[in-house]
C-alpha positions in Angstrom: 131.9 -3.1 -9.2 131.0 -3.3 -12.9 132.9 -6.0 -14.8 132.9 -6.5 -18.5 134.3 -9.8 -20.0 135.1 -10.0 -23.7 135.0 -13.6 -25.0 133.7 -16.7 -23.2 135.5 -19.9 -23.9 137.8 -21.4 -21.3 139.4 -18.4 -19.6 136.3 -16.3 -19.9 134.0 -18.9 -18.4 136.5 -19.5 -15.5 136.8 -15.7 -14.9 133.1 -15.1 -14.9 132.1 -18.1 -12.6 134.8 -17.3 -10.1 134.1 -13.6 -10.1 130.5 -14.2 -9.2 131.5 -16.7 -6.6 134.0 -14.2 -4.9 131.9 -11.0 -5.6 128.2 -12.0 -5.7 127.2 -8.3 -5.9 129.4 -7.5 -8.8 127.6 -6.5 -12.0 129.2 -8.9 -14.6 128.4 -8.6 -18.3 129.9 -10.9 -20.9 130.0 -10.2 -24.6 130.5 -13.2 -26.9 130.2 -13.1 -30.7 129.2 -16.8 -30.9 126.0 -18.4 -29.9 127.7 -20.8 -27.5 130.3 -20.8 -24.8 132.9 -23.1 -23.2 133.3 -25.5 -26.1 136.1 -28.1 -25.6 137.7 -27.9 -29.0 140.1 -30.7 -27.9 137.1 -33.0 -28.3 136.5 -32.2 -31.9 138.3 -35.3 -33.3 136.4 -37.5 -30.8 133.2 -36.1 -32.1 134.3 -36.4 -35.7 135.2 -40.1 -35.1 131.8 -40.6 -33.5 133.4 -41.6 -30.2 131.6 -38.7 -28.6 128.2 -39.0 -30.1 126.4 -36.1 -28.4 128.4 -32.8 -28.9 126.4 -31.3 -25.9 128.9 -33.2 -23.7 131.7 -31.0 -25.1 130.2 -27.9 -23.4 130.8 -27.5 -19.7 128.7 -24.4 -19.3 126.0 -22.5 -21.1 124.6 -19.0 -21.6 121.7 -20.1 -19.4 124.0 -21.3 -16.7 125.8 -18.0 -16.6 122.4 -16.1 -16.5 121.4 -18.2 -13.5 124.5 -16.9 -11.7 123.2 -13.4 -12.3 125.6 -12.6 -15.2 124.3 -10.3 -18.0 124.9 -12.7 -20.9 125.1 -11.1 -24.3 125.5 -13.8 -26.9 126.1 -12.9 -30.6 127.4 -9.5 -29.5 130.7 -8.5 -31.0 132.9 -5.9 -29.2 134.1 -3.8 -32.1 136.1 -1.1 -30.1 137.7 -0.8 -26.7 138.8 2.5 -25.1 140.9 1.7 -22.1 141.5 5.3 -21.2 137.8 6.1 -20.8 136.9 2.6 -19.7 134.3 1.9 -22.3 133.6 -0.5 -25.1 131.5 -0.3 -28.3 129.4 -3.4 -29.0 127.5 -4.6 -32.1 124.4 -6.8 -31.8 125.1 -9.3 -34.6 121.4 -10.1 -34.9 120.0 -6.5 -35.2 123.1 -4.6 -36.4 122.6 -2.1 -33.5 125.7 -0.7 -31.9 125.9 0.7 -28.4 128.4 1.7 -25.7 129.0 0.2 -22.3 131.3 1.1 -19.4 133.3 -0.8 -16.9 135.3 -0.6 -13.7 137.2 -3.8 -14.5 137.8 -5.2 -18.0 138.6 -8.9 -18.5 140.0 -9.7 -21.9 139.7 -13.4 -22.9 139.7 -13.0 -26.6 141.3 -16.4 -27.2 143.1 -17.4 -30.4 142.2 -18.0 -34.0 143.6 -20.5 -36.5 146.5 -19.3 -38.7 145.3 -19.1 -42.3 148.3 -18.4 -44.6 147.8 -16.7 -48.0 148.2 -19.8 -50.1 146.9 -19.5 -53.6 143.4 -21.2 -53.8 142.7 -20.8 -50.1 139.3 -19.4 -50.9 138.1 -22.6 -52.5 135.1 -24.4 -51.0 135.7 -27.3 -48.7 138.9 -25.9 -47.2 137.9 -25.6 -43.5 139.2 -24.7 -40.1 139.1 -26.6 -36.8 138.6 -24.5 -33.8 135.1 -24.1 -32.5 131.7 -25.9 -32.4 130.6 -24.6 -35.8 133.8 -25.8 -37.4 133.3 -29.2 -35.9 129.8 -29.5 -37.3 131.0 -28.3 -40.7 133.8 -30.9 -40.7 131.4 -33.7 -39.8 128.8 -32.8 -42.4 131.3 -32.4 -45.2 133.2 -35.5 -44.3 130.0 -37.6 -44.8 130.0 -36.5 -48.4 133.6 -37.1 -49.4 136.3 -39.8 -49.3 139.6 -38.0 -49.9 140.6 -35.8 -47.0 143.9 -33.9 -46.5 144.8 -32.5 -43.1 147.4 -29.8 -43.1 149.4 -29.5 -39.8 150.6 -32.4 -37.7 150.3 -30.9 -34.3 147.9 -32.5 -31.8 144.7 -31.3 -33.5 145.9 -32.4 -36.9 147.0 -35.9 -35.9 143.8 -36.5 -34.0 141.7 -35.5 -36.9 143.8 -37.7 -39.3 143.2 -40.7 -37.1 139.5 -39.8 -36.8 139.1 -39.6 -40.6 140.9 -43.0 -41.1 138.6 -44.6 -38.5 135.7 -43.4 -40.6 137.3 -45.1 -43.6 138.4 -42.0 -45.4 141.5 -41.9 -47.6 143.6 -39.6 -45.5 146.8 -37.6 -46.0 148.5 -35.7 -43.2 150.9 -32.9 -44.4 153.4 -30.9 -42.4 156.3 -28.7 -43.3 158.3 -30.2 -40.4 160.1 -33.6 -41.0 158.3 -35.2 -38.0 154.7 -35.1 -36.7 154.1 -33.5 -33.3 157.7 -32.3 -33.4 156.9 -29.4 -30.9 155.9 -31.9 -28.2 158.0 -35.0 -28.7 161.5 -36.1 -29.7 162.1 -38.5 -32.6 161.9 -41.9 -30.8 158.3 -41.1 -29.7 157.1 -39.6 -33.0 158.6 -42.5 -34.8 156.2 -44.9 -33.0 153.2 -42.6 -33.8 154.2 -42.4 -37.4 154.5 -46.1 -37.7 151.0 -46.5 -36.3 149.6 -44.0 -38.9 151.4 -45.8 -41.7 150.2 -49.2 -40.5 146.6 -47.9 -40.6 147.0 -46.5 -44.1 147.3 -42.8 -43.4 149.7 -41.2 -45.9 152.3 -39.0 -44.1 153.7 -36.1 -46.2 156.2 -34.7 -43.7 158.8 -32.2 -44.7 156.5 -30.8 -47.4 155.3 -27.2 -47.8 151.9 -26.5 -49.3 152.3 -24.1 -52.3 148.7 -24.0 -53.7 145.3 -25.5 -53.7 143.6 -26.5 -57.0 139.9 -27.0 -57.7 137.1 -27.2 -60.2 133.7 -25.4 -60.0 134.9 -23.5 -57.0 135.6 -26.6 -54.9 139.0 -27.9 -53.9 140.2 -31.1 -55.5 143.9 -31.1 -54.9 146.6 -29.9 -52.5 150.0 -29.2 -54.2 153.1 -29.2 -52.1 156.8 -28.5 -53.1 157.2 -32.3 -53.4 153.9 -33.7 -54.7 150.2 -33.4 -55.4 147.5 -35.0 -53.3 143.9 -35.4 -54.4 141.4 -33.9 -51.9 137.7 -33.4 -51.6 138.0 -31.8 -48.1 141.0 -30.0 -46.6 141.3 -29.2 -42.9 143.7 -26.5 -41.9 145.5 -27.2 -38.5 148.6 -25.1 -39.0 148.5 -23.4 -35.6 147.0 -20.5 -33.7 147.6 -16.8 -33.2 146.3 -14.5 -30.5 143.0 -12.8 -31.4 144.0 -9.4 -30.0 143.7 -6.8 -32.8 140.9 -5.2 -30.7 143.5 -4.0 -28.2 146.4 -3.3 -30.6 148.3 -0.2 -29.5 146.5 0.0 -26.2 148.2 -2.6 -24.1 151.7 -4.1 -24.3 152.0 -7.1 -26.6 154.6 -9.4 -28.0 155.3 -9.0 -31.8 152.8 -11.9 -32.5 150.0 -10.0 -30.7 150.1 -12.0 -27.4 149.2 -9.7 -24.5 151.9 -9.3 -21.9 150.6 -9.8 -18.3 152.2 -9.8 -14.9 152.0 -12.6 -12.4 148.6 -11.4 -11.2 147.1 -11.3 -14.7 147.3 -7.5 -15.0 148.0 -6.0 -18.4 150.1 -2.8 -18.8 146.8 -0.8 -18.3 145.3 -0.5 -14.8 142.0 -2.4 -14.3 142.5 -4.3 -17.6 143.1 -8.0 -17.1 143.8 -10.7 -19.6 143.9 -14.5 -19.6 144.0 -17.5 -21.9 145.1 -18.0 -25.5 145.3 -14.2 -26.1 148.2 -13.9 -23.6 151.8 -14.9 -23.0 152.6 -17.4 -20.3 155.6 -17.9 -18.1 157.3 -21.0 -19.5 159.1 -22.4 -16.5 161.6 -24.8 -18.0 163.2 -22.1 -20.2 162.6 -19.3 -17.7 161.0 -17.0 -20.3 157.7 -15.8 -21.6 156.2 -17.7 -24.5 152.9 -18.1 -26.4 151.5 -21.6 -25.5 147.7 -21.7 -26.2 146.4 -24.6 -24.0 143.0 -25.0 -22.4 144.7 -25.9 -19.1 146.5 -22.6 -19.0 143.4 -20.8 -19.9 141.2 -22.1 -17.1 143.9 -21.5 -14.5 144.5 -17.9 -15.7 140.8 -17.1 -15.9 140.4 -18.3 -12.3 143.4 -16.2 -11.2 141.9 -13.1 -12.8 138.9 -13.4 -10.5 141.1 -14.0 -7.5 143.2 -10.9 -8.3 140.5 -8.6 -9.6 140.3 -6.3 -6.5 143.8 -6.8 -5.1 146.9 -9.0 -5.9 146.2 -12.2 -4.0 147.5 -15.3 -5.8 150.4 -15.4 -8.2 150.4 -17.3 -11.5 152.9 -20.2 -11.2 153.6 -20.5 -14.9 153.4 -23.6 -17.1 155.4 -26.5 -18.3 153.2 -26.9 -21.4 152.2 -30.4 -20.2 150.0 -32.3 -22.7 148.9 -35.8 -23.6 147.4 -37.5 -26.6 146.2 -41.0 -27.6 147.2 -42.2 -31.1 145.7 -45.6 -31.9 147.0 -47.9 -29.2 149.7 -45.5 -27.9 149.2 -43.3 -24.9 151.6 -40.4 -25.1 152.4 -37.4 -22.9 155.1 -34.8 -22.4 156.0 -31.9 -20.2 158.6 -29.2 -20.4 161.3 -29.0 -23.0 162.1 -31.7 -25.5 165.8 -32.3 -26.1 165.4 -30.9 -29.7 163.5 -27.8 -28.5 166.0 -27.1 -25.7 168.9 -27.1 -28.2 167.0 -25.1 -30.8 165.3 -22.5 -28.8 167.3 -21.9 -25.6 170.9 -21.4 -24.5 170.6 -24.3 -22.1 173.1 -27.1 -22.3 171.1 -30.3 -21.9 171.5 -34.0 -21.5 168.9 -36.7 -21.9 168.3 -40.3 -21.1 165.7 -42.8 -22.4 164.7 -46.1 -20.9 162.3 -48.8 -21.9 161.0 -51.0 -19.1 157.8 -52.8 -18.0 155.6 -50.6 -16.0 155.0 -53.4 -13.4 156.7 -56.7 -12.4 157.2 -59.3 -15.1 155.6 -61.9 -12.8 152.2 -60.2 -13.3 149.9 -61.6 -16.0 150.5 -58.6 -18.2 153.4 -56.1 -18.0 153.3 -53.7 -20.9 156.5 -51.9 -21.8 156.8 -48.1 -21.5 159.4 -45.8 -23.1 160.2 -42.8 -20.9 162.7 -39.9 -21.5 164.1 -37.4 -19.2 165.7 -34.1 -20.3 167.8 -32.2 -17.8 170.4 -29.3 -17.6 174.0 -30.2 -17.8 175.9 -29.2 -14.7 173.0 -28.3 -12.5 171.1 -31.5 -13.3 167.9 -29.5 -13.1 165.0 -31.5 -14.7 163.7 -29.6 -17.7 161.2 -32.0 -19.2 160.2 -35.5 -20.2 158.1 -37.8 -22.4 156.4 -41.1 -22.1 154.8 -43.6 -24.5 153.1 -46.9 -23.7 150.1 -49.0 -24.8 149.1 -48.9 -21.1 148.0 -45.5 -19.9 150.9 -44.0 -17.8 150.4 -40.5 -19.0 149.8 -39.2 -15.4 153.5 -39.7 -14.8 154.0 -36.5 -16.9 151.8 -34.6 -14.6 154.0 -35.7 -11.7 157.1 -34.7 -13.7 155.4 -31.3 -14.4 155.5 -30.7 -10.7 159.2 -31.7 -10.6 160.0 -29.2 -13.4 157.9 -26.4 -11.8 159.8 -26.8 -8.5 163.3 -26.9 -10.1 164.1 -30.4 -8.8 167.3 -32.1 -9.8 167.9 -35.5 -11.3 169.3 -36.6 -7.9 166.1 -35.5 -6.1 163.9 -37.2 -8.6 165.9 -40.5 -8.4 165.2 -40.6 -4.6 161.7 -39.3 -4.5 159.3 -41.5 -2.6 156.7 -43.3 -4.8 154.6 -46.2 -3.6 155.0 -49.7 -4.8 152.3 -52.3 -5.4 152.6 -55.0 -8.1 149.3 -54.2 -9.6 150.5 -50.8 -10.5 154.3 -50.5 -10.7 157.7 -51.7 -9.7 159.7 -51.0 -6.5 161.5 -48.3 -8.4 159.0 -46.1 -10.2 159.7 -45.4 -13.9 160.5 -41.8 -12.9 163.0 -43.1 -10.3 164.5 -45.5 -12.9 165.0 -42.9 -15.6 166.6 -40.5 -13.1 168.9 -43.2 -11.8 169.9 -44.0 -15.4 170.8 -40.3 -15.8 173.0 -40.4 -12.8 175.0 -43.2 -14.3 176.0 -40.8 -17.1 
């Protein structure tokens, strides 16, 4: 069996490693346009802030590691054409310029995503950079050393983490987003309010509800970001607006959503036989809403890549979908969420939802410390099916959202969550878990 893998970050690495594990005799070739693989881009801000001092730790595999598994590892090789009818690809060696063809029995497409770069006037100015891969991280670090005024555009997880990192480095930092709240896709207002207060207290300027209209510069370098409400001086601008599927290579050959995300079935098959896809280039089954969505997350990618290998020869294990579970640390706050927020549920679905929020100490007040936590539960009106939740505390309780992710995935109700068995030990919690308590509060409504 001859297998070609295009792209080798999270999904690609998982697919390759597990394919060789399950099918040691398979001839696996990977084509990757970069000179590195498996870079954890979620660690960029930690590297920028010098929390992670050695970037080598942000790689969990290497071209040499794949070669040791018997994988034909072709780095700095760009697949420029795919012909799914004839099962062949055209590849360009980026070092020599040579092009050649290769054939496959099974094709694994793990092309990933790429940052959205809107056509804003002045976007071509120097020192306007992206934040996605290892090379981006190195460029950000080197440029940040030489400047003081930094503007981050986009207040999703990557943007807020970078804004915090720049402030920690002592930079004059502005965070701009067109939405009226930071991290609005992941959290409802009471939670983003706390994070915004932390940023303001640390001197980060928040320019929310503002749309960037142009960049200004002198001598070819950016020196200002102009929004519809103000102008912000900047020596370095980092774009963190979002991501789009990197799938133009297969346009018109496999079924896709309008945004280019490849449509797959529950076994990772595309619409073309023997062509599989996984990771940020694909749709995912979003369980809380019961629909397909584009949610680029490394956690989805590694699961999907593993499933490709397991289903490569025959359908074996189904994809269970995702709740979009995620977590972040902003200064002293540990924050996590899973499933639908109340705002997203009302804006993007036909579901009628209710919610309840409680604030309580995570363990008994007789203990020497008993930090408070704020936890929210979102559930469907009528059925009481749990749809999502959020938590924020200075003590790390984010794993509760992993537990709640299982609750959502299994369509549990508020009543069931209220009476679910969780252990009690004063070092860790109260006789009623916070998840029990928030569900019990919902039942009172």
